[in-house]
C-alpha positions in Angstrom: -3.7 -11.2 56.3 -6.8 -13.1 55.3 -9.5 -15.0 56.8 -9.5 -18.8 55.9 -11.6 -21.8 56.6 -9.6 -22.9 59.5 -10.2 -19.5 61.4 -13.7 -21.1 63.0 -16.0 -19.5 60.5 -17.2 -22.6 59.0 -21.1 -22.1 59.7 -20.8 -19.6 56.9 -19.3 -21.6 54.3 -21.5 -22.9 51.5 -21.7 -26.2 52.8 -23.9 -25.0 55.5 -26.3 -23.1 53.5 -28.5 -26.1 52.8 -29.1 -26.8 56.5 -29.8 -23.3 57.4 -31.8 -22.1 54.3 -33.2 -24.8 52.1 -34.4 -27.2 54.4 -36.4 -24.8 56.6 -37.8 -23.7 53.0 -38.8 -27.1 52.1 -40.7 -27.6 55.4 -42.4 -24.3 55.5 -43.6 -24.0 51.9 -47.0 -25.2 50.9 -45.8 -25.4 47.2 -43.1 -27.8 48.2 -45.4 -29.9 50.2 -48.0 -30.4 47.4 -45.6 -30.5 44.3 -42.8 -32.8 43.1 -39.5 -31.1 44.1 -36.7 -31.3 41.3 -33.2 -30.3 42.3 -30.9 -29.4 39.3 -27.6 -28.0 38.4 -28.7 -26.7 35.2 -29.7 -23.1 34.4 -32.6 -24.6 32.3 -34.4 -27.7 33.2 -36.7 -29.6 30.5 -39.5 -31.6 31.5 -40.2 -34.2 28.8 -43.9 -34.7 28.2 -46.0 -37.2 26.1 -49.2 -35.3 25.0 -50.6 -38.0 23.0 -50.1 -41.7 23.0 -49.7 -43.6 20.0 -52.9 -45.5 19.2 -53.8 -49.3 19.1 -56.8 -50.9 17.5 -58.4 -54.3 16.8 -57.4 -56.1 13.8 -57.9 -59.3 12.1 -55.7 -62.2 12.2 -52.6 -61.7 9.7 -53.8 -58.3 9.0 -51.6 -55.2 8.6 -51.2 -53.2 11.9 -51.5 -49.4 11.3 -48.3 -47.8 12.5 -48.8 -44.6 14.9 -46.6 -42.2 16.5 -46.8 -40.6 20.0 -46.8 -36.6 20.2 -44.0 -35.5 22.3 -43.3 -31.8 24.1 -41.6 -30.3 26.9 -42.1 -27.9 29.6 -39.1 -25.7 30.3 -38.3 -24.4 33.4 -35.5 -21.5 34.2 -35.6 -21.0 37.9 -35.4 -17.2 38.7 -33.7 -16.0 41.7 -35.3 -15.0 44.9 -33.2 -13.3 47.7 -33.3 -12.1 51.1 -31.0 -9.6 52.8 -30.4 -9.0 56.6 -28.2 -6.5 58.2 -26.7 -7.1 61.8 -24.1 -5.4 64.1 -20.8 -7.2 64.0 -21.2 -7.9 67.7 -24.1 -9.8 67.1 -22.8 -11.6 64.2 -19.6 -12.4 65.9 -20.3 -12.7 69.7 -23.4 -14.8 69.4 -22.3 -17.2 66.7 -23.6 -19.6 65.9 -27.2 -18.5 67.3 -27.3 -15.4 65.3 -26.5 -17.2 62.0 -29.2 -19.7 62.7 -31.8 -17.1 63.6 -30.9 -15.0 60.6 -31.0 -18.1 58.2 -34.4 -19.2 59.7 -35.8 -15.7 59.2 -34.5 -15.3 55.6 -35.9 -18.8 55.0 -39.6 -18.2 56.2 -39.6 -14.9 53.9 -38.2 -16.9 50.8 -40.7 -19.4 51.5 -43.5 -16.9 51.6 -42.4 -15.3 48.3 -42.3 -18.7 46.9 -45.9 -19.7 47.8 -47.1 -16.2 46.9 -45.7 -16.8 43.5 -46.9 -20.5 43.5 -50.6 -19.7 44.4 -51.1 -15.9 43.0 -49.9 -13.8 40.3 -46.7 -11.9 40.7 -44.9 -9.9 38.1 -41.7 -11.0 36.5 -39.0 -12.0 37.4 -41.1 -14.3 39.6 -42.3 -17.5 37.9 -45.9 -17.7 36.6 -47.8 -19.7 39.1 -51.4 -21.3 39.3 -53.2 -18.2 38.8 -51.3 -17.3 35.5 -51.7 -20.9 34.3 -53.4 -21.0 31.0 -55.8 -24.0 30.7 -56.5 -24.3 34.2 -60.4 -25.3 34.9 -62.3 -22.8 37.0 -65.4 -24.0 39.0 -67.6 -21.1 40.3 -70.3 -21.8 42.6 -71.6 -19.5 45.2 -72.3 -22.2 47.7 -68.9 -24.2 46.7 -68.1 -24.7 50.4 -71.4 -25.9 52.0 -71.0 -29.2 50.8 -68.5 -31.5 49.0 -70.6 -31.5 45.7 -68.1 -29.0 43.8 -65.2 -31.1 45.0 -66.8 -34.3 43.5 -67.3 -32.5 40.2 -63.6 -31.5 40.3 -62.6 -35.2 41.1 -64.8 -36.3 38.2 -63.2 -33.7 35.8 -59.8 -34.7 36.5 -60.5 -38.3 36.6 -61.9 -38.0 33.2 -58.5 -36.7 32.0 -56.9 -40.0 33.6 -55.4 -37.9 36.3 -56.1 -37.6 40.0 -56.0 -34.6 42.6 -53.2 -35.1 45.2 -54.3 -32.1 47.5 -56.6 -29.5 48.0 -54.9 -25.9 49.0 -57.4 -23.4 50.3 -57.4 -19.9 51.3 -58.0 -19.3 55.1 -61.6 -18.0 54.4 -62.4 -21.0 52.4 -61.0 -23.4 55.0 -62.9 -21.6 57.4 -66.2 -22.0 55.6 -65.5 -25.8 55.0 -64.6 -26.2 58.6 -67.9 -24.9 59.8 -69.9 -26.6 57.1 -72.0 -29.6 58.2 -73.4 -32.5 56.6 -77.3 -33.0 57.0 -78.3 -36.3 56.0 -79.8 -38.9 58.3 -77.4 -40.1 61.0 -74.5 -38.3 59.9 -76.2 -34.9 60.2 -74.3 -31.9 61.9 -71.0 -33.8 61.5 -68.0 -31.5 59.7 -67.0 -31.9 56.5 -63.5 -31.7 57.3 -63.9 -34.6 59.8 -64.3 -34.9 63.4 -61.8 -32.2 64.6 -61.3 -29.7 61.8 -58.8 -27.7 63.9 -56.2 -30.6 63.3 -54.4 -30.1 60.1 -53.6 -33.6 59.7 -57.3 -34.3 60.1 -58.3 -32.0 57.3 -59.5 -34.1 54.3 -62.0 -33.9 51.6 -62.9 -36.9 49.7 -60.0 -38.6 51.2 -57.3 -35.9 49.9 -55.7 -33.6 52.5 -56.4 -30.1 52.7 -53.8 -27.6 53.4 -54.2 -23.8 54.1 -52.3 -21.1 52.4 -52.8 -17.2 52.9 -51.4 -16.8 49.4 -54.3 -18.5 47.7 -57.1 -15.8 46.7 -59.9 -15.2 49.3 -62.8 -17.9 48.9 -60.6 -20.1 46.6 -59.4 -23.8 46.5 -57.0 -25.1 44.2 -57.0 -28.9 43.5 -53.5 -29.9 42.7 -53.0 -32.9 40.3 -50.6 -35.6 41.9 -47.4 -35.6 39.9 -48.1 -32.8 37.6 -46.8 -29.7 39.4 -43.2 -29.2 39.8 -40.9 -27.0 41.8 -37.5 -26.9 40.2 -34.7 -25.7 42.8 -31.3 -24.9 41.1 -28.6 -26.1 43.4 -27.0 -23.0 43.8 -28.5 -22.0 47.3 -26.1 -19.4 48.9 -25.6 -17.9 52.3 -23.2 -15.1 52.2 -21.6 -12.6 54.7 -20.2 -9.3 54.0 -19.1 -6.1 55.7 -17.8 -3.6 53.0 -21.1 -2.2 52.2 -21.5 -0.9 55.9 -18.2 -0.6 56.8 -18.4 2.8 58.4 -21.3 1.7 60.6 -19.6 -1.7 61.6 -22.3 -3.8 60.3 -22.6 -6.9 58.4 -24.9 -8.0 55.6 -26.1 -11.5 55.6 -27.5 -12.5 52.1 -29.7 -15.7 51.0 -30.3 -16.4 47.5 -32.0 -19.5 45.6 -33.2 -20.1 42.1 -36.8 -21.6 42.1 -39.2 -22.2 39.2 -42.1 -23.9 38.4 -43.0 -26.4 36.1 -47.0 -27.5 35.3 -47.3 -30.6 33.0 -50.9 -31.0 33.1 -52.9 -27.6 33.1 -56.1 -28.9 32.3 -55.9 -31.3 35.5 -55.6 -28.1 37.7 -58.9 -27.3 39.4 -59.6 -23.8 40.8 -62.8 -23.9 43.1 -64.4 -20.2 43.9 -67.5 -18.7 45.0 -67.5 -15.8 42.7 
């Protein structure tokens, strides 16, 4: 005998894996929130770049126009695998379906999201993809009083705007977010007003110089990243799987539930990524 799709086990088919794993991952990961999410079926995804434009010049009437070329490049992203495994009793898997499947999927999803954010904002050994902490060419601004005012953030914006880019969001460590939340302005009628706004405890109210502030525990302590809009990409290969198997735990009558995803990062303008730190 063999199990078939008509046996009432459709919750474990691949068509359900997107609902249980990928969508919660998108909603919980800060990396997904501040990046351009690209879905691909390709093993390797290539992001085309123009690193230098062709040039123009003022010319006299009827004069020859000098030809010039653009400089083309690419960023190659090969999404590695991130995976989670949970072992449950057969009774839990079978008697409480679909609640158990949803709970296990949510738990695996949350930890996959943590692993993605850890790799995105800090340095994790291979096979994890290189994140912002490993990004060559990023700009680091070090200021012991960085979070006492918005001055260093204005400097960061000036640097990025000088490169014809923009910062779409700030991502702060919890300690940096606390320092910013308790810092006050001190000029005239606006004295003693929080830099974050009137209610810094509300995430939707957290803004600095008009850009939203998100918080991630995977950013190094007392650090803030300025994320350039449109230049940080999370590449998701469309082979997300939720699988169930009892063979490995046959003698204990347990079932393994496995979630896997392939996710990589592509940074198309490293010089527009700003890292702000107090030391």
